[in-house]
N, C-alpha and C positions, 0 to 999 in steps of 0.2 A: 235495649236498655238493660243494664246490669241489675240483677236481682238484689234488693236491699237486704243486708244482713240483719238478722234479728238482734234485739238488744241483749247484751251479754252481762252476766253477773260474775262475781269472783269465784263462784262455785257452780257446778251443774245444778240446774233448777229441778229439784225432785218433786215440786208441787204441780208441775204441768200434768196434763192428762196422759195416761199410760200410752195412748196411741201417738202422742207427740214425741218426736225424737229429742233426746236430751241435748241441751246447749253446752258448748265448750266454754270453759272459763277463759278470761282474757289472756291469762298466762299461757294456757294451752294453745290458743289460737295464734298467739305471737310466735310460739315455738314452731308451730306448723308452717306459718308463713316463712320463717327463717329457713326451715328445712327445704321448702319448695324453691326458695331463691337460690340456695346453694346448689340444688340439683340443676337448675336452669343455667347457672354460671358454669358448672362442670361440663355440661353439654356444649356450651358456647365457647369454652376455653380449652383448647387441646393441651395446653401446658399443665392444666390440672390433672388431666388423664395421664400425662407423662410423669408427673410427680407421683401419682398413685402407682404407676408401673414400677418406678424406682423403689418405692417403699416395699414392693412385693418381691424384690430381688432375693431376699432370704439370706442375707449375710448373718453370720454369728458375730458375737461381740469380739472386738479386737483383744488379743492377749499379748500385751507388751513383752511378757517373758519369752514369747516365741518370735519377738521382733515383727509383730503384725501391725500394719498400718494401712487401712483401706484407702483406696483412691477416692477423690471426691467425684460426684456424679458426672461432671463435665469431662474429666479425664477418662473415667471408665467408659462413658458413651463414645468419646472420640476414638479411643483405641479399639473398642469393640466394632465400631463402624468401619474402621480401617481393615480389621481382620475379615469382616464380612465381604468387603470389596476385593480381598485377595482370594476368597473362596469362590472361584468362578464356576465350579462344577461340583458334582456330588462326590468326586474322587478326593477332594481336599479334606484332610483331617488336621485337626488343631490340637496341639498339646500345650497346656498351661502349667508351667513349673512354678510352684509356690506363689501363684497369683490368683487366689479364689475370687477376688472381686471381678476380675475379667471373665473368669469362667461363668459366674452368675449373670453378668450383664450379657455375655454372648448368648447364653441359652435363653435369656429373656428377650433378646433382640431377634434371634432366629433359632427356634428350637430344633430345626432340622439339621443344623450344623453338627458334625461329629466332633465332640470336644472331650478330651481326657484331662482331668485335673490330677497332677502329681503334687501331693501335699503331705506334710508331716503331721498336721493337726487332724486327729481322727474324728473330730466333730463333723468333718465334712464327709464322713461316710454316709451322711444323709443323701448324698448325690448318687448313691447306688453304684452301679457298675462303671460310671464315669469317674469315680474316685479311685486313686491308687496311692497307697502309702509310699512316701518318698523321703529318704534321708540323704541330704546332699553329701554327707560323709561317706556314703556308699553310692557314688555317682552312676555306676552301671549295674547296680543290683536291681535289675528290672527284667520282666519277661522278654524272651527273645522275640516274640511276635511284635513287640513295640519298636524293635531296632529298624532304623531308617524307614519308618512307616508314616512320618508326618511331614506334610508340605508347609505347615505353619507352626512355628514353635515360639512361644512367648515365655519369657522367664523374668522373675524378679527375685534375685538371690536375697535371702533373709539378712545377710550381713555384708558390710562394705569392706570386707577383708580380701586380700589377694588370694588366700587359700580358698575361700568360699566361691569366688568367681571362677577360679581355675576348675574346681570340681563341678560347678554348675555348667561350665563350658563343656566338660566331658559329657554330661548328660544331654546337653543340646546336640552335640555331635552324634551321640548314640541314637537320638530320636529322629533327627532331620533326614529327610529324603536326600540321597547323594546327588541326584540330577537336578531336582527343582525343590528349593526350600526357601521360605521367607522367615527370617529370624528377627525377632523384636526383643530387645533387652531393656528392662527398666531398672536403673541403678543410679548410684551417685555420680556426680560429675568427676569425682576423684578417680573413678574407674575408666575414664575416657581412654587412656593409653592402653590399658590392659584389654579393654573390649576390642580395640583395633588389632592388638597383637594376637589375641587368642582366637577371635572369630571374624576378624575383618569387618567390624561394624563401625559405622559413623553416626554422629549425633544429628538428630532432627531439630528444627527450630521449636517444635512443640515442646512445652515444658509440663511434665506431669505434676499434678498437685494431689495432696492427701487431705482427707477430712480432718485429721489431726495435723496441725502445723509442725513440720519437721525443720530442724536446723540445717540439715544437709540439703544441698541443691541436687534435685533429681533430674535425670535426663532420660530420653528415649533414644536408643541406638538401634539401627537397622542395617541389614546387609544388602539392601536394595534402595534405590532412590525413589521415595514416595512422590516425587515431582511436586504438584501443587498441593498434595495432601500433607497433613502434619507439618505444614510450613516448609516442607522440603528439607533436604540436607543442608547443614551449615557448610559454607564455603571453606575449603582448607586454606590455611594461611601459608 
């Protein structure tokens, strides 16, 4: 039989004997019960823990002056999981060009993956040695030890201009391992032909989305066929 709760008052009863424990007010008891219910639901619901993990990714606030628009959680998770699936051994190194959302999700998903973030915004210096300042106007102004040192390169050029994509493509070629490299490019649909011409990339069925709704249609282009992942490549017409 459950023990019967003592009668409660609106305040703690200070008139009881000093040896008796003070009674909680009804408001305090209700708050305690609500807290315990939330804890129970959190343990029973993995999605609650997943949402907590996403809140701890640690992104800084978007700065539209730098053309920063973070991916929504589903997009960031999907692409991060794809990258993890490509990293089949400890030799794989990942470079994220101007896509701090993916860097943060990757490190949250698998902290053991070697990931370098090339980014103009120096607020991301908080990532320590994983951060490297990068200005797409100087596409190969990078340490020589990074040259052809990455098996996975992900890029999200900050602008949808021909010049920007051309220069970011130079950086991708500088970083990518010449024998084996997986390239993922997130940019606007308007760059489809240039992505194919510059890097031999094709669009996947998966459509990236941003937390801030953008007017431009975004696509994910790769240099490899993801097969059943990411919806696969679009069929060429």
